[in-house]
Backbone as CSV, one residue per row, in Angstrom:
resi,resn,N_x,N_y,N_z,CA_x,CA_y,CA_z,C_x,C_y,C_z
1,MET,102.618,153.190,23.450,103.166,152.294,22.459,103.566,150.950,23.071
2,GLU,104.143,150.998,24.264,104.606,149.780,24.900,103.432,148.832,25.171
3,ASN,102.280,149.360,25.591,101.101,148.545,25.852,100.596,147.884,24.581
4,GLU,100.663,148.580,23.457,100.218,148.001,22.193,101.042,146.771,21.835
5,ALA,102.336,146.850,22.061,103.210,145.724,21.736,102.876,144.514,22.606
6,ARG,102.519,144.735,23.861,102.173,143.628,24.742,100.812,143.033,24.418
7,ARG,99.930,143.797,23.866,98.579,143.320,23.607,98.459,142.523,22.316
8,ARG,99.403,142.658,21.426,99.335,141.906,20.175,99.607,140.438,20.453
9,ALA,98.857,139.603,19.773,99.061,138.172,19.914,100.378,137.782,19.257
10,GLN,101.118,136.927,19.932,102.373,136.441,19.352,102.066,135.360,18.335
11,VAL,102.718,135.418,17.234,102.586,134.390,16.213,103.935,133.693,16.143
12,LEU,103.938,132.416,16.472,105.180,131.656,16.530,105.138,130.517,15.530
13,SER,106.285,130.018,15.186,106.365,128.945,14.190,106.187,127.585,14.855
14,SER,105.996,126.578,14.045,105.878,125.217,14.568,107.203,124.777,15.182
15,HIS,108.305,125.367,14.720,109.621,125.083,15.302,109.643,125.484,16.779
16,ASN,109.056,126.646,17.106,108.988,127.095,18.496,108.185,126.117,19.346
17,VAL,107.118,125.621,18.796,106.264,124.670,19.524,107.030,123.373,19.767
18,GLU,107.734,122.890,18.765,108.493,121.645,18.915,109.626,121.800,19.919
19,GLU,110.294,122.953,19.932,111.349,123.204,20.920,110.779,123.189,22.333
20,LEU,109.631,123.834,22.505,108.985,123.858,23.814,108.554,122.450,24.220
21,ARG,107.992,121.697,23.288,107.551,120.328,23.572,108.740,119.468,24.024
22,ALA,109.872,119.574,23.336,111.060,118.806,23.695,111.561,119.206,25.087
23,PHE,111.551,120.496,25.361,111.986,120.992,26.671,111.083,120.453,27.780
24,LEU,109.768,120.485,27.553,108.824,120.006,28.566,108.963,118.503,28.782
25,LYS,109.256,117.746,27.729,109.465,116.295,27.880,110.693,116.024,28.738
26,GLU,111.749,116.815,28.541,112.945,116.676,29.377,112.613,116.948,30.838
27,LYS,111.873,118.019,31.069,111.496,118.387,32.439,110.628,117.320,33.088
28,ALA,109.773,116.665,32.304,108.880,115.641,32.843,109.665,114.440,33.351
29,ASN,110.854,114.208,32.803,111.676,113.079,33.229,112.550,113.396,34.441
30,GLU,112.632,114.651,34.812,113.417,115.057,35.966,112.558,114.974,37.230
31,PRO,113.186,114.735,38.380,112.395,114.757,39.619,111.865,116.169,39.875
32,ALA,110.708,116.222,40.481,110.089,117.515,40.780,110.935,118.272,41.790
33,PRO,111.068,119.570,41.622,111.847,120.345,42.591,111.134,120.367,43.940
34,GLN,111.929,120.269,44.992,111.376,120.282,46.342,111.303,121.720,46.842
35,PRO,110.217,122.074,47.515,110.118,123.437,48.041,111.137,123.676,49.154
36,ALA,111.495,124.926,49.333,112.457,125.289,50.380,111.833,125.183,51.765
37,SER,110.524,125.397,51.857,109.836,125.287,53.143,108.447,124.708,52.917
38,TYR,107.897,124.148,53.961,106.589,123.499,53.900,105.649,124.084,54.948
39,THR,104.371,124.065,54.642,103.353,124.287,55.666,103.068,122.918,56.270
40,ILE,102.352,122.867,57.367,102.043,121.574,57.972,101.183,120.740,57.015
41,GLY,100.294,121.404,56.262,99.492,120.681,55.265,100.359,120.089,54.170
42,GLY,101.385,120.822,53.760,102.308,120.322,52.752,103.105,119.128,53.247
43,ILE,103.452,119.153,54.533,104.177,118.023,55.120,103.283,116.798,55.147
44,VAL,102.033,116.972,55.567,101.105,115.837,55.609,100.933,115.278,54.201
45,ARG,100.798,116.157,53.211,100.649,115.716,51.820,101.898,114.949,51.357
46,ALA,103.074,115.434,51.733,104.327,114.808,51.306,104.515,113.411,51.897
47,VAL,104.049,113.208,53.132,104.248,111.909,53.789,102.944,111.109,53.880
48,PHE,101.937,111.514,53.126,100.626,110.865,53.186,100.691,109.350,52.953
49,PRO,101.425,108.857,51.943,101.471,107.400,51.760,102.013,106.670,52.986
50,GLU,103.024,107.229,53.617,103.603,106.607,54.811,102.621,106.653,55.983
51,LEU,101.891,107.765,56.108,100.883,107.871,57.168,99.791,106.822,56.979
52,CYS,99.365,106.641,55.732,98.333,105.629,55.446,98.824,104.229,55.803
53,GLU,100.073,103.955,55.485,100.647,102.647,55.804,100.669,102.418,57.317
54,LEU,101.038,103.444,58.064,101.039,103.309,59.527,99.627,103.116,60.060
55,ARG,98.660,103.814,59.486,97.259,103.648,59.921,96.795,102.211,59.654
56,LYS,97.192,101.647,58.512,96.821,100.255,58.208,97.435,99.287,59.204
57,ARG,98.592,99.644,59.739,99.271,98.797,60.721,98.713,98.964,62.121
58,GLY,97.759,99.876,62.293,97.113,100.032,63.586,97.491,101.267,64.380
59,TYR,98.283,102.159,63.795,98.625,103.395,64.501,97.385,104.275,64.602
60,THR,97.169,104.856,65.768,96.057,105.785,65.949,96.499,107.183,65.528
61,LEU,95.528,108.076,65.390,95.855,109.463,65.061,96.740,110.080,66.134
62,ASN,96.444,109.774,67.401,97.253,110.322,68.494,98.691,109.821,68.431
63,MET,98.899,108.583,68.009,100.256,108.064,67.853,100.977,108.813,66.728
64,LEU,100.263,109.089,65.647,100.863,109.834,64.545,101.187,111.266,64.963
65,VAL,100.297,111.871,65.754,100.551,113.219,66.266,101.835,113.227,67.093
66,ARG,102.027,112.191,67.923,103.247,112.102,68.726,104.490,111.989,67.845
67,ILE,104.374,111.266,66.736,105.509,111.158,65.805,105.849,112.531,65.238
68,PHE,104.825,113.291,64.861,105.061,114.659,64.375,105.757,115.478,65.464
69,GLU,105.242,115.391,66.700,105.804,116.166,67.812,107.256,115.779,68.080
70,GLU,107.562,114.481,67.997,108.935,114.013,68.212,109.887,114.566,67.158
71,ASN,109.339,114.958,66.017,110.145,115.515,64.934,110.016,117.028,64.827
72,GLY,109.523,117.657,65.916,109.496,119.110,66.006,108.345,119.792,65.291
73,MET,107.272,119.060,64.999,106.118,119.646,64.306,104.877,119.520,65.172
74,ARG,104.136,120.615,65.279,102.911,120.603,66.078,101.707,120.456,65.153
75,ILE,100.856,119.507,65.488,99.597,119.297,64.766,98.654,118.596,65.725
76,THR,97.376,118.922,65.644,96.391,118.241,66.490,95.843,117.032,65.744
77,ALA,95.264,116.122,66.493,94.660,114.937,65.876,93.518,115.341,64.940
78,THR,92.761,116.359,65.320,91.653,116.837,64.489,92.167,117.385,63.162
79,THR,93.235,118.181,63.223,93.801,118.750,61.999,94.373,117.654,61.119
80,LEU,95.104,116.721,61.710,95.684,115.621,60.950,94.590,114.790,60.295
81,SER,93.536,114.515,61.045,92.411,113.755,60.511,91.784,114.473,59.318
82,GLY,91.602,115.787,59.448,91.020,116.565,58.354,91.870,116.525,57.099
83,TYR,93.190,116.706,57.260,94.091,116.644,56.107,94.046,115.262,55.461
84,MET,94.064,114.222,56.294,94.093,112.868,55.751,92.792,112.522,55.031
85,LYS,91.657,112.980,55.563,90.375,112.746,54.881,90.363,113.434,53.529
86,LYS,90.815,114.680,53.513,90.837,115.445,52.268,91.740,114.767,51.240
87,LEU,92.928,114.366,51.643,93.860,113.719,50.720,93.332,112.361,50.266
88,ASN,92.688,111.640,51.167,92.110,110.348,50.809,90.988,110.525,49.791
89,ASN,90.141,111.538,49.995,89.064,111.804,49.042,89.627,112.187,47.683
90,MET,90.694,112.988,47.675,91.318,113.383,46.413,91.888,112.155,45.699
91,ALA,92.491,111.236,46.456,93.057,110.024,45.871,91.953,109.140,45.304
92,GLU,90.829,109.035,46.023,89.704,108.232,45.541,89.108,108.826,44.272
93,GLU,88.989,110.151,44.227,88.469,110.806,43.024,89.394,110.583,41.839
94,ALA,90.695,110.666,42.081,91.659,110.442,41.000,91.564,109.011,40.497
95,THR,91.404,108.053,41.409,91.271,106.654,41.024,89.982,106.444,40.236
96,ALA,88.899,107.074,40.666,87.624,106.947,39.965,87.711,107.545,38.568
97,ASN,88.451,108.632,38.423,88.601,109.257,37.118,89.461,108.436,36.182
98,GLU,90.334,107.577,36.727,91.189,106.734,35.910,90.503,105.447,35.488
99,ALA,89.335,105.150,36.062,88.617,103.933,35.730,88.255,103.948,34.253
100,PRO,88.248,102.765,33.624,87.913,102.728,32.203,86.525,103.290,31.951
101,LYS,86.445,104.112,30.945,85.167,104.739,30.617,84.496,103.926,29.512
102,GLY,83.738,103.015,29.922,83.011,102.189,28.975,81.606,101.996,29.484
103,ARG,80.946,101.062,28.920,79.595,100.783,29.366,79.678,100.005,30.667
104,THR,79.019,100.481,31.667,79.023,99.796,32.954,77.716,99.048,33.125
105,GLN,77.814,97.931,33.811,76.629,97.123,34.064,75.965,97.616,35.331
106,PRO,74.667,97.861,35.293,73.989,98.315,36.504,74.025,97.228,37.574
107,SER,74.049,97.643,38.828,74.061,96.668,39.910,72.703,95.988,40.001
108,THR,72.732,94.777,40.462,71.514,93.990,40.567,71.340,93.584,42.017
109,SER,70.204,93.911,42.586,69.960,93.533,43.976,69.473,92.095,44.030
110,ARG,69.486,91.542,45.241,69.036,90.160,45.412,67.576,89.981,45.003
111,SER,66.757,90.973,45.295,65.342,90.842,44.958,65.145,90.819,43.449
112,GLN,66.012,91.523,42.707,65.912,91.506,41.250,66.344,90.155,40.695
113,LEU,67.190,89.435,41.436,67.633,88.125,40.995,66.641,87.026,41.387
114,GLY,65.607,87.379,42.086,64.609,86.402,42.490,64.899,85.774,43.840
115,GLU,65.918,86.259,44.543,66.227,85.730,45.860,65.388,86.452,46.898
116,HIS,65.017,85.731,47.925,64.251,86.324,49.005,65.066,86.208,50.283
117,ILE,65.059,87.247,51.054,65.813,87.266,52.294,64.831,87.095,53.439
118,ALA,65.095,86.106,54.288,64.226,85.863,55.438,64.934,86.362,56.684
119,MET,64.209,87.094,57.504,64.759,87.619,58.748,64.354,86.681,59.876
120,LYS,65.300,86.344,60.733,64.990,85.518,61.910,64.579,86.447,63.028
121,SER,63.585,86.066,63.753,63.149,86.898,64.875,63.959,86.566,66.111
122,ASN,64.038,87.524,67.021,64.761,87.318,68.267,63.858,86.704,69.344
123,VAL,62.605,86.546,69.029,61.636,86.081,70.015,61.520,84.575,69.948
124,THR,61.624,83.919,71.106,61.408,82.470,71.145,59.918,82.196,71.295
125,VAL,59.452,81.176,70.586,58.030,80.867,70.603,57.746,79.660,71.429
């Protein structure tokens, strides 16, 4: 009997839906809860914007690894590079998905525009 009760579809009123919608809107305005513990991948994800900023300023992967080590975290340059590539690709995909979906103009090469490219030879005549 207990299984039958669980298998029946719940039928709820529009009032229930509106209460849930209001609750979810409240939650959306609150800061996301922070996990009690992180994996090294989670740490890289959490500080990814700061890591990117340091890379733009000229920090090498090995310098970033040393920063992790100075803060009690072990990670190799290869692992850090892999995480950063993955996160960067995810960010690029998200940006591409946010692009306006309209009619796009096909790219036009120089040859299609009637321009001709001349190559200079390295040989003196």
